[in-house]
Backbone as a ProteinNet text record, in pm:
[ID]
protein_1_A
[PRIMARY]
XXXXXXXXXXXXXXXXXXXXXXXXXXXXXXXXXXXXXXXXXXXXXXXXXXXXXXXXXXXXXXXXXXXXXXXXXXXXXXXXXXXXXXXXXXXXXXXXXXXXXXXXXXXXXXXXXXXXXXXXXXXXXXXXXXXXXXXXXXXXXXXXXXXXXXXXXXXXXXXXXXXXXXXXXXXXXXXXXXXXXXXXXXXXXXXXXXXXXXXXXXXXXXXXXXXXXXXXXXXXXXXXXXXXXXXXXXXXXXXXXXXXXXXXXXXXXXXXXXXX
[TERTIARY]
1012.8	1146.9	1237.3	1312.5	1398.6	1513.4	1543.4	1652	1786.3	1805.1	1935.8	1921.6	1911.4	1894.9	2017.7	2133.9	2258.2	2297.2	2254.8	2284	2420.4	2462.6	2594.3	2602.9	2487.1	2489.5	2520.6	2518.9	2551.2	2701.3	2745.9	2888.7	2971.5	2925.7	3007.2	3023.3	2914.9	2926.3	3017.5	3020.5	3111.4	3255.4	3284.4	3419.4	3449.1	3347.9	3369.3	3383.6	3305	3300.2	3349.7	3438.5	3488.1	3382.9	3295.7	3183.7	3073.5	2955.1	2842	2852.3	2820.1	2819.5	2707.3	2735.8	2633.9	2544	2431.3	2343.7	2419	2382	2453.6	2466.4	2583.1	2607	2521.1	2492.2	2419.4	2516.5	2478.6	2567.4	2490.2	2564.7	2506.8	2500.2	2379.2	2359.8	2328.9	2405.8	2380.9	2256.6	2185.6	2079.5	2140	2065.8	2119.3	2160.3	2272.8	2321.1	2323.3	2276.1	2268.5	2367.9	2456.5	2553.4	2508.6	2525.3	2488.2	2608.8	2706.7	2822.9	2785.7	2677.6	2623.3	2471.1	2401.9	2256.4	2198.1	2279.8	2227.4	2181.7	2230.4	2196	2224.5	2196.5	2214.1	2297.1	2375.6	2445.6	2397.8	2336.9	2287.7	2379.9	2424.4	2519.3	2476.4	2506.3	2475.1	2581.5	2639.7	2739.7	2672.7	2750	2697.6	2809.4	2804.2	2901.8	3041.4	3134.6	3267.7	3333.5	3387.9	3464.4	3384.8	3251.9	3167.7	3068.4	3060.8	2971.2	2905.1	2774.6	2702.7	2655.7	2665.3	2638.7	2565.2	2492.4	2427.8	2464.4	2573.1	2615.5	2526.9	2446.6	2354.9	2211.8	2176.6	2049	1927.5	1939	1827	1828.8	1939.3	1944.1	1948.5	2006.9	1999.6	1878.5	1765.3	1636.9	1630.7	1588.8	1562.8	1689	1805.3	1926.3	1938.2	1881.9	1882.3	1801.4	1684.6	1601.6	1669.4	1732.4	1796.4	1915	1996.8	2110.5	2063.1	1956.6	1903.5	1853.5	1783.8	1734.1	1847.8	1949.1	2065.3	2135.6	2151.6	2213.9	2131.1	1999.4	1912.2	1930.4	1941	1950.6	2090.2	2192.5	2329.8	2391.5	2342.3	2406.4	2522.8	2548.2	2655.7	2627.4	2733.7	2716.2	2650.5	2590.6	2512.9	2548.6	2569.6	2587.4	2503.9	2416.9	2330.7	2338.7	2364.5	2365.3	2247.2	2170.9	2057.6	2067.3	2004.7	2013.3	2142	2211.8	2337.6	2323.5	2207.2	2188.1	2234.4	2273.9	2321.1	2238.4	2222.3	2149.9	2231.3	2164.5	2239	2323.9	2425.6	2513.5	2443	2336.8	2260.8	2122	2022.2	1887.6	1889.2	1812.7	1804.7	1907.1	2007.6	2108.5	2068.3	2117.1	2083.8	2144.3	2077.8	2128.7	2251.2	2332	2452.1	2429.8	2522.6	2516.6	2656.4	2667	2791.4	2803.7	2918.1	2930.6	2942.9	2977.1	2977.3	3086.1	3091.8	3192.5	3327.7	3340.5	3465.9	3452.5	3562.1	3553.5	3529.8	3422.9	3388.9	3239.2	3198.8	3059.4	3050	2930.2	2912.8	2766.6	2740.4	2604.8	2584.3	2475.5	2448.1	2447.8	2514.8	2521.6	2607.9	2673.8	2766.8	2909.3	2998.9	3136.5	3210.9	3323.6	3403.6	3472.3	3476.5	3536.3	3459.3	3333.9	3252.1	3251.7	3326.6	3332	3428	3400.4	3482.2	3517.9	3642.4	3686.1	3655.7	3580.5	3545	3564.7	3574	3589.6	3466.9	3348.5	3226.3	3223.3	3259.9	3262.8	3364.1	3477.8	3578.6	3525.9	3456.5	3404.1	3301.8	3215	3113.8	3179.6	3276.5	3344.6	3416.3	3485.8	3557.9	3462.1	3344	3244.7	3192.5	3172.7	3125.7	3227.9	3354	3457.8	3466.6	3454.1	3459.6	3347.6	3228	3115.5	3132.5	3188.9	3215.1	3312.1	3419.8	3518.7	3457	3375.6	3313	3211.9	3136.7	3038.6	3105.8	3232.1	3306.8	3353.6	3366.5	3412.7	3549.2	3639.8	3773	3810.8	3915.4	3960.1	3845	3835.4	3725.2	3762.8	3708.4	3739.5	3660.5	3531.1	3444.3	3354.4	3366.3	3283.8	3202.6	3072.6	2981.1	2902.5	2901.4	2818.1	2707.2	2587.8	2472	2441.3	2445	2416.8	2306.9	2252.4	2150.8	2173.1	2128.9	2138.9	2021.4	1996.7	1888.6	1942.6	2067.3	2128.4	2070.5	2044.9	1986.5	2079.8	2209.9	2303.3	2327.7	2286.1	2303.9	2170	2063.4	1928.9	1902.4	1983.8	1959.5	2073	2151.6	2262.5	2295.4	2358.8	2421.4	2569.1	2624.9	2767.7	2833.6	2947.9	3020.3	3164.5	3197	3336.3	3400.2	3529.6	3592.6	3726.4	3767.5	3906.2	3944.8	4073.1	4121.4	4074.9	4035	3980.4	4054.5	4122	4189.1	4092.8	4139.7	4051.7	3992.7	4075.6	4025.5	3921.9	3947.9	3854.4	3724.4	3736.5	3616.9	3529.2	3591	3513.1	3438.9	3501	3431.9	3310.4	3329	3218.8	3107.7	3144.9	3046.4	2962.3	3028.2	2957.3	2867	2916.6	2837.7	2710.6	2721.9	2603.9	2507.9	2558.9	2471.8	2394.4	2460.4	2393.5	2288	2321	2225.2	2103.8	2127.8	2017.8	1927.3	1986.6	1906.8	1826.2	1883	1809.1	1684.3	1696.3	1580.9	1480.3	1526.5	1435.3	1353.8	1398	1318.8	1181.8	1171.6	1042.5	986.8	1051.5	1006.7	1022.5	945.8	967	931.2	854.9	820	931.9	1030.5	1138.4	1241.3	1308	1408.9	1535.8	1598	1724.5	1837.4	1879.1	1980.1	2117.8	2191.1	2327.7	2415.8	2528.9	2626.1	2756.8	2798.2	2927.3	3011.5	3137.4	3222.5	3365.7	3430.2	3573.4	3657.9	3773.7	3830.6	3795.4	3694.9	3654.3	3586	3497.7	3417	3454.6	3431.5	3453.9	3324.2	3330	3210	3188.1	3063.3	3030.9	3063.1	3033	3049.9	3168.4	3285.6	3407.7	3444.1	3370.5	3395.5	3538.9	3593.5	3734.8	3761.9	3667.1	3688.5	3698.5	3607.9	3611.3	3730.8	3781.1	3902	4025.7	4027.5	4145.9	4152.7	4042.3	4043.9	3941.7	3868.6	3757.4	3759	3639.6	3622	3671.5	3678.5	3720.9	3870.4	3944	4084.7	4097.9	3991	4000.1	3994.8	3900.5	3882.3	3981.2	3986.5	4063.2	4003	3870.6	3797.5	3676.1	3642.7	3524.7	3447.8	3315.3	3224.3	3132.6	3146.3	3065.1	2957.7	2834.7	2729.3	2633.9	2623.7	2532.2	2411.2	2291.9	2167.8	2082	2024.7	1930.5	1799.4	1717	1592.3	1503.4	1488.4	1396	1437.6	1568.9	1617.7	1598.5	1571.2	1553.5	1407	1324.3	1184.9	1092.1	1050.4	951.6	998.3	1128.1	1180	1287.9	1272	1370.6	1382.4	1269.6	1274.5	1344.4	1315.3	1377.4	1527.7	1570.2	1713.7	1787.7	1721.5	1784.6	1811	1715.9	1734.8	1846.5	1851.4	1957.1	2093.6	2105.1	2233.9	2272.9	2176.6	2208.6	2265	2206.2	2257.4	2395.2	2409.7	2539.1	2647.3	2619	2719.5	2752.6	2654.7	2683.3	2785.1	2769	2864.2	2997.3	2990.1	3112.2	3204.7	3149.8	3231.6	3325.9	3285.3	3368.6	3425.5	3404.4	3453.9	3606.6	3664.8	3810.2	3856.2	3964.6	4019	4062.1	4023.7	4073.3	4217.8	4300.3	4440.2	4451.9
128.5	153	199.3	302.2	350.7	254.6	237.3	142.6	198.5	329.7	388.7	487.2	436.5	523.1	605.8	558.6	634.5	686.1	803.5	859.8	921.7	956	1015.7	1151.9	1215.7	1348.5	1348.1	1232	1226.6	1238.2	1345.3	1376.3	1269.5	1217.9	1121.3	993	949.4	827.1	849.1	970.3	998.8	985.2	1017.3	998	851.3	776.5	636.2	551.1	581.4	497.1	576.4	519	587.5	576.3	676.8	675.6	587.1	606.2	524.9	385.6	283.5	147	132.5	70.3	46.9	-66.4	-82.7	-193.4	-323.4	-429	-556.2	-601.6	-652.2	-694.6	-814.6	-828.6	-944.8	-1061.2	-1173.9	-1289.6	-1410.9	-1505.4	-1633.7	-1717.2	-1744.2	-1811.9	-1958.5	-2042	-2184.6	-2221.2	-2325.5	-2375.6	-2420.6	-2407.8	-2454.1	-2600.1	-2630.2	-2767.7	-2809.6	-2927.6	-2975.9	-3088.8	-3070.1	-3174.3	-3244.4	-3372.8	-3448.7	-3530.1	-3461	-3535.5	-3636.7	-3608.7	-3702.1	-3691.8	-3790.5	-3789.3	-3684.8	-3626.1	-3538.4	-3402.7	-3357.7	-3223.2	-3202.3	-3079.2	-3043.3	-2915.7	-2906.4	-2782.9	-2743.5	-2626	-2573.8	-2461.2	-2463.8	-2363.3	-2311.4	-2182.8	-2119.9	-2015.5	-2020.8	-1921.8	-1789	-1680.7	-1547.5	-1453.3	-1334.7	-1230.8	-1279.1	-1273.3	-1328.8	-1260.9	-1343.3	-1292.7	-1259.1	-1276.2	-1239.2	-1351.2	-1392.4	-1500.7	-1461.8	-1486.1	-1474.8	-1614	-1647.7	-1784.9	-1787.9	-1896	-1925	-2067.8	-2086.3	-2222.2	-2291.7	-2213.8	-2270.6	-2233.9	-2264.2	-2218.8	-2271.4	-2381.9	-2436.3	-2387.5	-2405.1	-2373.8	-2224.1	-2144.2	-1998.5	-1955.6	-1949.6	-1940.8	-1827.1	-1861.2	-1771.8	-1713	-1755.9	-1706.9	-1761.2	-1878.9	-1931.6	-1840.4	-1793.1	-1704.6	-1569	-1516.9	-1386.4	-1392.3	-1495.9	-1508.7	-1521.8	-1596.8	-1613.9	-1481.7	-1402.3	-1273	-1174.5	-1176.2	-1089.2	-1125.7	-1254.7	-1297.7	-1253.4	-1262.7	-1219.8	-1071.3	-989.9	-845	-800	-871.2	-828.6	-897.2	-1015.5	-1095.7	-1177.4	-1175.7	-1255.2	-1403.8	-1483.7	-1627	-1661.7	-1778.9	-1818.5	-1960.5	-1980.7	-2114.2	-2121.9	-2221.8	-2238.9	-2384	-2402.6	-2536.3	-2547.9	-2653.9	-2679.1	-2821.9	-2840.3	-2970.7	-2982.8	-3094.7	-3122.5	-3121.6	-3162.8	-3175.5	-3312.7	-3318.9	-3441.8	-3468	-3593.7	-3621.4	-3577.2	-3548.7	-3513.1	-3628.9	-3595.8	-3699.7	-3790.9	-3740.8	-3819.6	-3758.3	-3835.9	-3780.6	-3659	-3557.6	-3437.6	-3332	-3365.3	-3268.1	-3203.5	-3083	-3018.8	-3093.7	-3086.1	-3149.8	-3078.6	-3151.5	-3096	-3073	-3005.8	-2984.8	-2987.9	-3027.3	-3007.9	-2858.7	-2799.8	-2655.3	-2608.2	-2696	-2674.4	-2576.4	-2456.1	-2358.4	-2379.3	-2484.4	-2527.7	-2676.6	-2750.5	-2897.2	-2950.5	-2904.3	-2943.6	-2965.2	-3035.2	-3031.5	-2964.5	-2919.6	-2847.7	-2821.9	-2736.1	-2700.4	-2553	-2520.6	-2381.3	-2294.8	-2178.3	-2077.5	-2121.1	-2236.5	-2278.5	-2244.4	-2240.9	-2203.7	-2307.8	-2264.2	-2353	-2462.3	-2445.5	-2549.1	-2680.7	-2674.6	-2795.1	-2851.3	-2790.3	-2840.2	-2958.8	-3045.5	-3164.3	-3176.6	-3208.4	-3236.8	-3383.3	-3408	-3544.7	-3562.2	-3686.7	-3715.1	-3669.7	-3688.2	-3645.4	-3493.3	-3421.2	-3275	-3227.7	-3293.9	-3258.6	-3279.9	-3391.4	-3419.7	-3314.8	-3275.3	-3174.2	-3039.1	-3002.3	-2874.7	-2870.9	-2977.1	-2979	-2958.9	-3020.9	-3004.3	-2860	-2803.5	-2664.3	-2568	-2583.5	-2494.8	-2508.4	-2629.5	-2650.1	-2573.3	-2578.3	-2507.4	-2356.2	-2306.7	-2163.1	-2119.6	-2195.1	-2159.9	-2163.3	-2263.3	-2274	-2161	-2125.4	-2016.9	-1883.1	-1869.1	-1745.6	-1728.6	-1837.5	-1833.2	-1765.1	-1799.1	-1738.9	-1692.3	-1610.6	-1563.3	-1499.5	-1534.1	-1487.9	-1354.4	-1244.8	-1110.1	-1075.1	-1109.3	-1076.3	-1194.5	-1244.6	-1355.7	-1307	-1330.9	-1282.7	-1400.6	-1415.8	-1516.9	-1449.4	-1505.9	-1457.4	-1557.5	-1508.7	-1590.8	-1525	-1600.9	-1546.4	-1591.9	-1510	-1546	-1486.9	-1541.6	-1494.6	-1444.7	-1402	-1356.9	-1221.8	-1209.4	-1086.1	-967.4	-987.3	-875.1	-824.9	-901.5	-857.3	-834.8	-823.3	-815.4	-685.5	-583.6	-453.4	-413.1	-509.9	-472.9	-583.1	-539.6	-627.4	-634.7	-755.1	-772.3	-826.9	-769.1	-813	-843.8	-972.5	-1014.4	-1009	-983.3	-959.3	-1030.5	-1053.1	-1085	-997.4	-960	-874.7	-731	-688.2	-554.3	-489.8	-375.9	-305.4	-205.7	-135.2	-48.9	64.5	129.9	238.4	193.1	78.4	25.2	-19	-74.1	-113.1	8.3	121.8	243.1	286.5	272.9	303.9	212.4	82.7	-11.9	16.7	45.9	76.6	197.5	303.2	424.1	397.4	321.5	288.5	212.7	114	38	124.6	209.7	298.6	393.9	450.3	539.7	466	345.9	265.4	232.2	188.2	158.7	280.1	395.6	514.7	559.9	546.1	583.2	497.3	368.3	279.3	304.9	335.2	354	482.2	574.9	697.1	667.1	559.8	520.6	393.9	348.2	230.5	261.3	358.3	412.9	316	212.8	115.2	14.9	10.3	-88.1	-45.7	-140.5	-106.9	-52.2	43.9	101.2	26.2	-84.2	-169.3	-104.4	-109.5	-59.2	-147.4	-93.9	-167.8	-175.3	-296.3	-320.4	-403.3	-364.1	-431.3	-439.8	-551.7	-566.6	-492.2	-442	-438.5	-312.9	-237.9	-116.2	-149.8	-250	-285.7	-424.2	-444.2	-574.5	-655.1	-769.4	-845.6	-963.4	-1006.1	-1133.3	-1248.5	-1229.8	-1335.2	-1300.4	-1348.8	-1316.4	-1414.1	-1525.5	-1624.8	-1677.2	-1694.9	-1733.4	-1872.5	-1964.1	-2098.6	-2100.6	-2029.8	-2025.1	-1946.6	-1852.5	-1778.8	-1867.6	-1948.1	-2029.6	-2151.5	-2225.8	-2354.5	-2367.2	-2262	-2277.5	-2186.3	-2156.5	-2088.4	-1944.3	-1880	-1740.3	-1723.3	-1833.8	-1827.1	-1807.9	-1832.7	-1842.7	-1708.2	-1617.8	-1498.5	-1386.4	-1293.2	-1170.6	-1087.7	-1075.7	-1007.3	-1090.9	-1092.4	-1166.3	-1083.8	-1091.5	-1028.7	-1137.2	-1165	-1265.8	-1187.8	-1185.8	-1098.2	-1175.7	-1131.5	-1190.5	-1098.9	-1155.2	-1078.7	-1124.5	-1030	-1068.9	-1117.7	-1175.5	-1236.8	-1138.8	-1016.2	-920.9	-883.8	-887.8	-855.8	-970.8	-1090.4	-1206.3	-1246.1	-1210.6	-1253.7	-1138.2	-1057.9	-953.6	-855.7	-821.6	-723.8	-785.4	-914.1	-983.6	-928.2	-897.6	-845.7	-710.5	-624.8	-492.3	-502.8	-584	-591.8	-668.9	-757.1	-818.2	-711.8	-621.1	-513.2	-419.1	-386.6	-300	-363.9	-491.4	-559.5	-575.2	-600.5	-615.1	-485.3	-372.8	-244.9	-215.5	-241.7	-222.3	-306.6	-432.7	-523	-488.7	-440.2	-394.9	-282	-188.4	-78.8	-127.2	-218.2	-265.9	-336.3	-400.9	-472.5	-379	-252.6	-157.9	-49.2	-62.1	37.9	38.5	155.4	168.2	225.3	170.4	220.8	367	451.2	588.3	589.3	685.7	690.9	702.3
1373.4	1427	1314.1	1337.3	1231.3	1206.3	1078.6	1045.3	1084.1	1075.1	1104.7	1218.3	1341.7	1457.1	1483.3	1437.6	1452.4	1315.6	1276.9	1146	1142	1019.7	1003.9	1068.8	1095.2	1153.1	1301.1	1364.4	1506.8	1521.2	1584.8	1584.6	1651.8	1767	1838.7	1761.1	1695.5	1617.3	1497.9	1444.7	1335.1	1377.7	1505.6	1556.9	1578.3	1622	1653.6	1529.1	1427.3	1309.2	1189.3	1113.1	993.5	885	880.5	786.9	838.5	786	830.1	770.6	851.6	799.3	698.8	590	489.8	537.8	471.6	503.8	485.2	561.3	550.8	407	372.2	235.5	201.2	75.1	27.5	16.6	73.2	70.8	21.3	-32.7	-67.8	58.5	104.7	232.8	207.8	271.1	260.6	341.1	302.1	389.5	522	632.7	760.4	753.4	813.9	821.3	966.6	994.9	1131.6	1150.9	1248.1	1281.6	1408	1412.6	1531.9	1578.7	1642.2	1689	1796.4	1869.4	1966.7	1959.4	2011.6	2008.6	2104.2	2190.5	2295.5	2244.4	2130.6	2086.4	1939.5	1892.1	1751.9	1741.2	1636.7	1600.8	1461.7	1452.3	1325.6	1281.6	1158.4	1109.6	973.5	949.9	822.2	792.8	677.2	638.2	608.1	622.2	595.1	557.4	609	579.7	618.7	528.1	552	671.8	762.7	875.2	997.9	996.4	1110.2	1139.1	1265.6	1307.1	1438.4	1448.3	1574.8	1612.7	1742.6	1785.4	1918.8	1938.5	2066.4	2104.2	2181.2	2214	2316.4	2389.8	2489.2	2452.2	2326.4	2274.4	2347.4	2418.9	2494.9	2638.8	2707.2	2850.2	2877.3	2787.6	2797.5	2714.9	2780.3	2713.1	2612	2490.3	2377.2	2314.2	2359.2	2293.5	2151.4	2125.9	1988.9	1897	1943.9	1863.7	1842.1	1946.3	1934.1	1838.8	1850.3	1759.1	1614.3	1593.3	1458.5	1402.2	1484	1438.4	1413.3	1499	1477.4	1347	1320.8	1194.9	1075.2	1086.5	975.8	946.8	1050.5	1033.8	988	1029.2	1001.2	880.2	845.2	742.8	795	926.9	985.6	965.6	966.8	976.9	1109.7	1116.9	1234.4	1275.9	1407.2	1463.3	1591.3	1599.2	1715.9	1762.6	1891.3	1951	2046.6	2031.4	2119.9	2173	2288.9	2353.7	2432.1	2416.9	2485.1	2637.6	2683.4	2827.6	2874.5	3000.1	3062.9	3187.4	3226.1	3350.2	3470.8	3582.8	3704.7	3753.8	3832.3	3884.8	3984.4	4048.5	4144.9	4156.9	4201.4	4218.1	4310.9	4272.9	4354.5	4321.4	4239.6	4199.3	4066.8	4039	3910.7	3793.4	3679.8	3559.5	3505.5	3432.6	3373.3	3224.1	3160.3	3016.1	2959.1	2833.5	2760.9	2731	2760.1	2748.2	2603.3	2513.5	2368.4	2323.2	2380.7	2336.7	2403.9	2478.8	2539.3	2569.1	2579.2	2586.3	2727.7	2791.1	2927.9	2939.5	3044.4	3084.3	3220.8	3255.6	3381.5	3407.9	3507.4	3547.1	3516.5	3449	3413.8	3538.4	3530.6	3636.9	3754.8	3745.5	3850.7	3807.5	3903.4	3875.1	3793.7	3736.9	3654.2	3735.9	3866.3	3950.8	3941.3	3896.9	3884.3	3742.6	3650.4	3514.4	3503.7	3406.4	3384.7	3237.7	3209.9	3072.8	3042.7	2936.8	2898	2747.8	2705.9	2563.6	2484.7	2541.6	2473.9	2459	2564.8	2558.2	2455.2	2444.4	2344.7	2203.3	2180.3	2046.9	2004.8	2097.2	2065.6	2042.5	2126.6	2106.8	1972	1936.6	1809.1	1692.3	1701.7	1596.1	1592.6	1708.8	1717.1	1657.3	1693.8	1639.3	1488	1437.7	1292.7	1223.2	1279.8	1219.6	1228.4	1337.5	1347.7	1239.2	1221.8	1119.6	980.2	952.4	820.8	798.4	902.7	889.7	863.6	906.2	885.4	741.4	669.1	529.7	517.9	605.4	604.3	742.9	754.7	886	963.7	1091.9	1176.2	1239.8	1186.5	1234.5	1358.9	1361.2	1474.7	1504.5	1626.9	1673.4	1792.6	1788.7	1892.2	1946.9	2077.7	2142.2	2220.6	2211.7	2286.2	2397.4	2520.2	2637.8	2720.8	2815.6	2905	3047.2	3140.3	3281.5	3357.3	3476.5	3563.3	3697	3698.5	3822.8	3866	3995.3	4048.2	4026.7	4046.9	4040.9	3898.7	3798.3	3659.3	3588.8	3663.4	3604.9	3530.5	3554.9	3491.8	3398.4	3353.8	3266.2	3165.5	3057.6	2959.4	2993.5	3002.3	3026.3	2900.1	2864.7	2745.3	2782.1	2788.4	2802.1	2663.6	2657.3	2527.3	2515.9	2393	2359.5	2240.9	2235.8	2128.4	2138.5	2256.9	2278.3	2394.6	2369.7	2479.4	2542.4	2644.7	2721.6	2636.3	2556.3	2473.3	2373.4	2311.1	2213.2	2280.3	2403	2477.9	2508.1	2537.6	2562.6	2436.8	2320.3	2195.3	2176	2199.4	2185.3	2285.8	2408.7	2512.7	2472.9	2427.4	2387.4	2268.2	2172.9	2054.9	2092.4	2181.1	2221.5	2302.2	2388.2	2465.9	2375.5	2274.9	2182	2099.2	2057	1980.7	2066.8	2189.3	2283.5	2302	2330.7	2359.6	2239.3	2119.7	1999.5	1982.5	2007.9	1997.3	2109.3	2228.2	2340.7	2329.5	2246.5	2228.5	2168.3	2094.4	2037.4	2102.6	2210.2	2286.2	2434.5	2481.6	2615.6	2727.5	2696.4	2799.6	2825.8	2740.2	2751.9	2856.1	2920.6	3021.7	2957.4	3022.1	2975.8	3046.9	2987.9	3050.4	3041.4	3151.3	3150.7	3062.3	3020.9	2940.1	3017.3	3051.3	3116	3020.9	3002.1	2904.8	2955.6	2928.3	2958.8	2856.8	2897.3	3031.6	3110.1	3065.5	3135.8	3267.4	3266.5	3382.4	3435.2	3561.3	3625	3615.1	3546.4	3515.3	3608.8	3617.7	3682.7	3587.7	3457.9	3358.3	3268.4	3305.6	3231.8	3122.8	3108.4	3003	3006.3	3124.5	3135.3	3078.8	3092.7	3040.3	2889.3	2821.1	2674.6	2623.5	2703.9	2665.8	2679.3	2782.1	2809.8	2719.6	2705.3	2636.9	2524.8	2494.7	2402.9	2283.1	2233.5	2106	2108.2	2222	2226.6	2200.7	2186.5	2145.8	1994	1920	1774.3	1701.9	1735.2	1650.7	1679	1585	1605.2	1718.1	1718.3	1824.2	1860.9	1989.3	2033.2	2134.1	2125.3	2220.5	2275.6	2403.8	2473	2549.2	2495.7	2544.7	2635.1	2760.8	2858.7	2874.8	2853	2858.7	2976.1	3050.7	3155.6	3095.3	3178.1	3131.5	3056.6	3104.8	3043.8	2901.9	2874	2739.9	2643	2693.4	2607	2591.1	2686.4	2682.8	2646.2	2741.5	2713.6	2605.8	2606.4	2510.6	2421.5	2393	2311.6	2170.9	2106.6	1969.3	1964.5	2062.5	2065.8	2086.4	2183.6	2210.7	2101.6	2031	1913.7	1807.8	1787.9	1690.7	1734.7	1863.4	1915.9	1894.4	1930.9	1916.6	1770.8	1684.1	1542	1485.3	1519.5	1469.2	1528.5	1657.3	1723	1657.1	1629.4	1573.4	1429.1	1353.6	1217.6	1219.8	1313.6	1328.2	1386.8	1483.1	1549.4	1451	1350.3	1253.9	1179.1	1159.1	1085.4	1176	1304.7	1399.1	1400.4	1386.7	1388.8	1521.6	1574	1698.6	1680.9	1774.6	1774.8	1820.5	1774.9	1816.7	1968.6
[MASK]
++++++++++++++++++++++++++++++++++++++++++++++++++++++++++++++++++++++++++++++++++++++++++++++++++++++++++++++++++++++++++++++++++++++++++++++++++++++++++++++++++++++++++++++++++++++++++++++++++++++++++++++++++++++++++++++++++++++++++++++++++++++++++++++++++++

């Protein structure tokens, strides 16, 4: 796979990005640190490129998002935060199990609406610990924060959805085009892989808008945030390919300048 699928000679990318992004900077990386605010789960954090963090707050329940976030951090040099575990027993036999949401101070049921979420002291303690690790992994002001999530919804099975904060419509179109070009460049040498559509706020109307994390959680913290929802095929059969696509996209997105 070519390391630079989007070269400086591509005219549209030259308009989108002020010069080609250099390879990820070399950083002093701390050994992973594991916090255990409760016995239910673990938060693993590692500092990286200043101002940029990639995270998987549902690393267990959103299958393989922990692996994808780790690979993206390796390729980009971004800081890394991964939460695993944090499952809760169901409220009664026969009901689905709950989880601490980690990226916001609530518990709830995966893939269920926010109307079923509950604010609890335990959820607050875990969220506070998670936010602290995100801030520390950033090594200063958080310019770009990226979350990797997964879903198995039928209506989103053929697309990547990106909820955003700090991104207006024009800038979202630049990001959308950049990701589409990066995807297509990689798929030219991986023709068996699915060509997933790219939907992004505020250009597109999403199923997964991350409203809870925007209102009360971690998405209030950064200058810009990308909450990326991946269908099952992008995390399992073609997880390595889409991790590479997202890593290249995010390396460029970090230096992407808004067009006038």
